[in-house]
C-alpha positions as CSV (number, residue, x, y, z in Angstrom):
1,M,6.7,17.0,-10.9
2,T,5.6,13.4,-11.1
3,R,5.9,11.3,-8.0
4,P,8.6,8.6,-8.3
5,I,7.9,5.0,-8.9
6,Q,8.1,3.0,-5.6
7,I,8.2,-0.7,-5.2
8,A,6.8,-1.9,-1.9
9,P,6.5,-5.5,-0.7
10,S,3.7,-7.0,1.3
11,V,5.2,-9.3,3.8
12,L,2.3,-11.7,3.8
13,P,4.3,-14.3,1.8
14,A,7.4,-13.9,4.1
15,D,8.4,-16.5,6.7
16,F,6.7,-15.2,9.9
17,A,9.2,-17.1,12.0
18,K,12.0,-14.8,10.9
19,L,10.4,-11.5,10.0
20,G,13.5,-9.5,11.1
21,E,15.6,-11.3,8.6
22,E,12.9,-11.0,6.0
23,V,12.6,-7.2,6.2
24,A,16.4,-6.8,6.2
25,A,16.5,-8.9,3.0
26,L,13.8,-6.8,1.4
27,E,15.7,-3.6,2.1
28,Q,18.9,-5.2,0.7
29,A,16.9,-6.0,-2.4
30,G,16.1,-2.3,-3.0
31,V,12.5,-1.8,-1.9
32,D,11.3,1.7,-1.2
33,L,9.1,0.9,1.8
34,I,7.5,-2.1,3.4
35,Q,3.7,-2.6,3.9
36,W,2.2,-4.6,6.7
37,D,-1.2,-6.0,5.9
38,V,-3.1,-5.7,9.2
39,M,-6.2,-7.9,9.3
40,D,-8.7,-8.1,12.1
41,G,-10.7,-11.3,11.2
42,Q,-13.9,-9.1,10.8
43,F,-13.5,-6.5,8.1
44,V,-11.5,-9.3,6.2
45,P,-11.5,-13.0,7.1
46,N,-7.9,-13.4,8.3
47,L,-5.8,-12.3,11.3
48,T,-2.3,-11.1,10.8
49,F,0.1,-8.6,12.4
50,G,-0.3,-6.9,15.8
51,P,1.7,-3.8,16.6
52,D,4.2,-5.8,18.8
53,V,5.2,-8.0,15.8
54,I,5.8,-4.9,13.7
55,K,7.7,-3.2,16.4
56,S,10.0,-6.2,16.8
57,A,10.9,-6.0,13.1
58,R,11.4,-2.3,13.0
59,K,15.0,-2.4,14.2
60,H,16.1,-4.7,11.4
61,C,15.8,-2.3,8.5
62,T,15.6,1.5,7.8
63,V,13.1,1.8,5.0
64,P,9.7,3.2,6.0
65,F,6.9,1.0,7.3
66,E,3.2,1.5,6.4
67,A,0.3,-0.3,8.0
68,H,-2.6,-1.2,5.7
69,L,-5.3,-1.4,8.3
70,M,-8.0,-3.8,7.0
71,V,-9.9,-3.4,10.2
72,Y,-13.2,-2.1,11.5
73,T,-11.8,0.0,14.3
74,P,-8.8,1.9,13.0
75,D,-9.2,4.8,15.5
76,V,-8.8,2.4,18.4
77,M,-5.7,0.8,17.0
78,A,-4.0,3.7,15.3
79,K,-1.7,4.9,18.1
80,E,-0.3,1.5,18.7
81,Y,0.7,1.1,15.1
82,V,2.3,4.5,15.0
83,D,4.2,3.7,18.2
84,A,5.3,0.5,16.6
85,G,7.1,2.4,13.9
86,C,4.7,2.8,11.1
87,A,5.2,6.2,9.3
88,R,1.9,5.8,7.4
89,L,-1.5,4.3,8.3
90,I,-3.9,3.4,5.5
91,V,-7.5,3.0,6.5
92,H,-10.4,1.8,4.4
93,A,-13.1,4.2,3.4
94,E,-15.6,1.4,3.8
95,A,-14.6,0.8,7.5
96,C,-14.7,4.4,8.8
97,T,-18.0,5.8,9.9
98,H,-16.4,9.3,10.0
99,L,-13.5,9.0,7.5
100,H,-12.6,12.7,7.7
101,R,-12.2,12.4,11.5
102,T,-10.2,9.2,11.4
103,L,-7.7,10.6,8.9
104,A,-7.3,13.8,11.0
105,N,-6.7,11.7,14.1
106,I,-3.9,9.8,12.3
107,N,-2.3,13.1,11.3
108,D,-2.6,14.3,14.8
109,L,-0.6,11.2,16.0
110,G,2.3,12.4,13.8
111,A,1.9,9.8,11.1
112,N,0.9,10.2,7.4
113,A,-2.8,9.3,6.8
114,A,-3.9,7.4,3.7
115,V,-7.2,6.0,2.5
116,A,-7.9,2.7,0.6
117,L,-10.8,1.8,-1.7
118,N,-12.1,-1.7,-2.3
119,P,-12.9,-2.7,-5.9
120,A,-16.6,-2.0,-5.6
121,T,-16.1,1.4,-3.9
122,P,-16.2,4.4,-6.3
123,A,-13.4,6.9,-6.5
124,S,-15.8,9.6,-5.3
125,A,-15.5,8.2,-1.8
126,V,-12.2,10.0,-1.4
127,A,-13.1,13.2,-3.2
128,H,-13.5,15.3,0.0
129,V,-10.6,14.0,2.0
130,L,-7.7,14.5,-0.4
131,D,-6.5,17.4,1.7
132,L,-5.9,15.1,4.6
133,V,-3.9,12.3,2.9
134,D,-0.5,11.7,1.4
135,L,-1.6,8.6,-0.5
136,V,-4.7,6.9,-2.0
137,L,-4.7,3.1,-2.4
138,V,-6.8,1.5,-5.1
139,M,-7.3,-2.2,-4.3
140,T,-7.0,-4.4,-7.4
141,V,-8.2,-7.4,-5.5
142,N,-10.8,-7.8,-2.7
143,P,-8.7,-7.5,0.5
144,G,-8.1,-10.3,2.9
145,F,-5.9,-12.8,1.1
146,G,-2.6,-12.8,-0.7
147,G,-2.0,-14.3,-4.1
148,Q,-5.2,-13.2,-5.8
149,A,-5.6,-12.4,-9.5
150,Y,-5.4,-8.7,-10.6
151,I,-8.7,-7.1,-11.5
152,E,-7.8,-5.3,-14.7
153,T,-11.0,-3.3,-14.8
154,M,-9.8,-1.3,-11.8
155,E,-7.4,0.6,-14.1
156,T,-10.2,2.9,-15.0
157,K,-10.6,3.8,-11.3
158,I,-6.8,4.2,-10.9
159,A,-7.0,6.8,-13.8
160,E,-10.0,8.5,-12.2
161,V,-8.3,8.8,-8.8
162,R,-5.1,10.1,-10.6
163,A,-7.2,12.8,-12.3
164,M,-8.8,13.7,-9.0
165,I,-5.4,14.1,-7.3
166,D,-4.2,16.3,-10.1
167,A,-7.4,18.4,-10.2
168,A,-7.0,19.0,-6.5
169,G,-3.5,20.4,-7.0
170,R,-1.9,17.5,-5.1
171,T,0.1,16.0,-7.9
172,D,3.5,16.7,-6.2
173,D,2.6,15.4,-2.7
174,V,0.0,12.6,-2.9
175,D,1.0,9.2,-4.0
176,L,-1.3,6.7,-5.8
177,E,-0.8,3.2,-4.7
178,V,-2.1,-0.1,-6.1
179,D,-2.3,-3.4,-4.2
180,G,-3.4,-6.8,-5.5
181,G,-2.1,-9.1,-8.1
182,I,0.8,-6.9,-9.0
183,G,3.5,-8.7,-11.0
184,P,5.5,-8.6,-14.2
185,T,2.4,-9.0,-16.4
186,T,0.2,-6.5,-14.6
187,I,2.4,-3.7,-13.2
188,A,2.5,-1.9,-16.5
189,G,-1.2,-1.4,-16.7
190,A,-1.4,0.0,-13.2
191,A,1.5,2.3,-13.7
192,A,0.2,3.5,-17.1
193,A,-3.1,4.3,-15.5
194,G,-1.4,6.6,-13.0
195,A,-0.2,4.6,-10.0
196,N,3.3,5.3,-8.7
197,V,3.5,3.0,-5.6
198,L,3.1,-0.6,-6.5
199,I,2.6,-3.3,-3.8
200,A,3.9,-6.7,-4.7
201,G,3.8,-9.9,-2.6
202,S,3.8,-13.2,-4.2
203,A,5.5,-12.0,-7.4
204,L,8.5,-10.9,-5.4
205,Y,8.9,-14.1,-3.5
206,R,8.4,-16.5,-6.4
207,D,10.9,-14.9,-8.7
208,P,13.4,-17.7,-9.4
209,E,16.2,-15.1,-9.7
210,G,15.6,-13.7,-6.2
211,L,14.2,-10.6,-4.5
212,E,16.7,-8.1,-5.9
213,H,15.9,-9.2,-9.5
214,A,12.2,-9.1,-8.8
215,V,12.4,-5.5,-7.4
216,T,14.6,-4.3,-10.3
217,D,12.4,-5.9,-12.9
218,L,9.1,-4.5,-11.5
219,R,10.6,-1.0,-11.2
220,A,11.8,-1.1,-14.8
221,R,8.5,-2.3,-16.1
222,A,6.6,0.4,-14.2
223,E,8.9,3.2,-15.3
224,A,8.7,2.1,-18.9
225,A,4.9,2.0,-18.8
226,R,4.7,5.5,-17.4
227,T,6.9,7.0,-20.0
228,G,5.3,5.0,-22.8
229,D,8.6,3.1,-23.7
């Protein structure tokens, strides 16, 4: 079985003054989950969402939350983000001294563990932790800022990670996510390479026909690319 296409927004372009309304609008638009880009000002330059902010938004929608922890100390922060309502925590292979232990700790907290790879990090960095995750994230920009241009050469790595997941016998239960520069002109390449969870930020919010049109359009483009239509 092929994992279904999922469209997930980053809330970085949202109005932070009304995040409850924003996540409710995203759910109404048909997104499958919502990603929170958590930045610590050290692993990446910016500071963004603490667990209390996410917890305050949790009651405004029912779709799953995932926290993309772009931080140097995910083990210290993990429990707070799980308690805030995040069903999945994504950590960076580059930030974890003992990646295997970090992923196991997240699973022990009752959340789904996932691992992200920066553009310069080879796919082999996750080869020995696929048994601990339900998702691998291939970054198609360097993390830390929204609105960056998609790095097309990452499609080779997306395909490589897809092959690794399949070879490990995890095709049915591990998602492959792509984050960075995803929009109408780039989503097909990511999906055709093997990604099934597509993170979109700026492209959703700048669609002149609104969020629902943007979600529907991106989903259709990804599904068509995967089937070769």
